N, C-alpha and C positions, 0 to 999 in steps of 0.2 A: 629419289623422292622429291616431290615438289615441296617448297617451303611450307605451304599450308597443310601438308599431310602429316607433319610431325605432331606428336602428342594426341593423336586421335584414336589410338587403339592400344589396349593392353593385350599382349600376345601370350599364348600358353607357354608354360615352362619349356625351355630348350628349343624354342623356335629359332633362335639365332645363337651363334657361337659367341661366347663371352671372353675367350682367350685369344691371344695373338694380336693381329692388327685390325684397325678400323679404317673405313673409308669415309663415307659421308655422314655416318651416324655412329653413336656409341650405344651399346646395349646395357641398360640398367636393369637390375633384378629387384623385384619386390620381395618382401619376406617369405611369401608363399611360392616363390619361384617364377611367377609370371614376369613378363619382360616388357620394357618400354623403350622405344627407340628415341634417342635424343640427338638433335643436330650438334655438330662439332663446330665451335666458334674458335677461330684462330686468334691468338693473342698478338700484341704489337710486335714482338720479336720475330714472328713468323715461324718459329721453331717449336712453340708450345701452343696448346689449345685446351679448351675446357668443353665439357658437355653442358648444354644449355637446357633450361626448363622455363617456359613462360606459361604459367598455369592458367591464366585467364584466357589463353588461346586454345587450351586443351578441350577435348570433348567432355561432356558431362560424365560419361562413364569413366574416363581417366581421372577426372577430378574426384569422383566418388571413390574410386579404387585407392587413390593416394590418401584421401581423408580417412577412409576406413582403416587403412594400414597404420596411419599415424595415431588415430584414436585408440587403436588396440595397444600401441606402444605406451601411450600416456595414461591409459585407464588405471593402471596400478597406483598412480599418484593421487587418486581420489580427488580429482579436480572439481572445484565448485563453479568456476567461471573461466571462459576462454577469452583472452585478449589478442587481437590481431594487429599486425604491423602493416602499414600501407607500403606500397599499393597492392602488390600481388598477394601479400600475406593475408589480406582480408578475404580473398576468394577461398583460400584453404581454411582459414579459421572459422568461417561461418558454417562450412560443411562439417568440419570436425566437431563443432559444438552440437550440431544436429545429431550426428552419429552418437555422441556421448549422451544424448537424451536431454540436452539443455534446451530451454525455450528461447534463449537469446545469447548473444555474445557482445563483447565490448570492442568496438573498432577504435583504434588510435588513428589520428589523421594528420594531414599536413595543411589542410585548409582551415584557417583561423576564423571562427565565427565571432561575432562581436561580444558574446558573453564569455568567451574563453579568457583564461588568465595567463599572462606571460610567464609567471613563475611556475606554471604547470606546463612547461614546454622545454625542449632541448633542441640543439642543432642536430640535423639529420643528414647523413651522407650515404651514398650507395655506390657500389662498384659499377653498376650499369648506368648511373647518371652522375658521374663524378664532378661535373662542372655546374651543377644546379644547387644553389643554396636554398635549403628548406629548413623548416622547424617542425618538430614532432609535437603534437598536442594530445592531451586527454580532455574530453569534455568534463568540466567540473561536476556536472549532474550525474556522470557515470561513476564517480568515485565511491559512492556507497555500495555499488555492485562489486567493487574490487577490494576495498579495505577490510582486513580481517579475514579474507577468503583465501582458499587454495587456488592460486591463479596459474594457468598455463599460458605462456607467451608464445605465439605462433607466427612464423614467417614462412614464405614459400621455399626460399633457398638461403642457406647460410654459406657465404663465400669468404669475403674478407673479414666478416664479423662486425663491420661498421654499423649496419642497421640494427643488429641485435644489441650492440652496446648502447646505442641511443635509446632503444626501448627499455633496457635495464636501467639506464640513468633516469629516465622519466618515471618509471615505476618506483624506483628507490626514492626519488624526490617526493613521491606521494606516500611514502611509508609502506610500500608494497614490495614483497620479495617473492617472485614466482617460484613455485615448487618444481616446475619443469619447463623446459624450452624446447619447442618442437619445430621441425621443418620437413618438407617433402624430400629435399635433397641437401646433403652436406657436401659442398663442393670443395674438394681437396682438404688439406689440414691447415690451411693458412689462418683460419679463424681462431684456432685454439689459443694462441699466444695473446691475441688481441682481447678476447673476452676474459681471459684470466688476468690480464694486466689491470683490470679494474679493482683488484684486491680480493676478489672472491673467486673460488674455483668453479666458476659458472659452467665450464666445459663438462663437468661431471653431471650436470643436469640437462645436457643437450642430447636429444634423441632425434633420429631421422628415419625416414622410410628406407632410403638407400644412400650410399656414398659414391662419389665419382672422383677420379684422380685428375691431376694435371697430366695431360697427354704430351708425348714428345714425337716429333716428326722423324720418321725413319728415312733411310737413304732412297727408298722407293717412293717417298712422298706420302705414305700412309702413316697412320697414327698408332701409337702403342703406349702402354703403361710404362713408366720409368722402371729401371732395374731389370 
C-alpha cells in the first residue's frame, strides 16, 4: 500500500485475516466486524512495533464509521457535552458530538488566546511529539458548558496515557469529572497504570472502538502479537 492509502476505507467483515503474522499493515476490527487497515510503525528498538491511526488523514467515511462506533459505546452514559483533546482528538470529538445529536462540542486547545487564564491550563505531552513543550487550555468562556454536566472526554488514540492524564488534570482543576473517556483506538495496555496513578480508577471509564497490541518481530521479519 502507498502511505496515503491507509485509513481511506472500511472493509467488510472477514476481508483480511486477523490472526497469525502481519506485513505492512495491521488489521483492526470495529465492533460490527468491519475492518480497517492500519500502518505498522516500528519502535526504536527495531523489534517491536505499533499500529498507527492518524484520524485527520482518514477519509470522511472512516472518520464517520469510527465516530458512530464510539458514540454507540458512550451513549449509555447519557452525555450532556463532549470535550475534545487536541490535536487529533478534536477531529473525532466533533463528529461524535454530532452523532449524539449535540449542537456543539467543547474543544480544548494548545494555542493560548489573550483572554485565557494560566490557572486554567496544565502541561501537555504526547507520545508522538515527545520533545515539544505545550500547555493545554480551556477557554474560560466554555466553562458554563462543562460545569455540572455529564462530560465525555474524547481523544483519537490512547497510547501512553499522557494526553488523557493532562486532560483529566485540566478538567479536575475546573471542578469537572468526566463520566466517560473515549477514543477510537486503545493502543496496547501501557496507558492503564498511568491514568490510574492519578488516584482515581479512570481506566474503568475508558472505552474504545478497538484495541491494538504491541507487535513483536518474528524471525522472518514479519510482525505478530506477543504470546
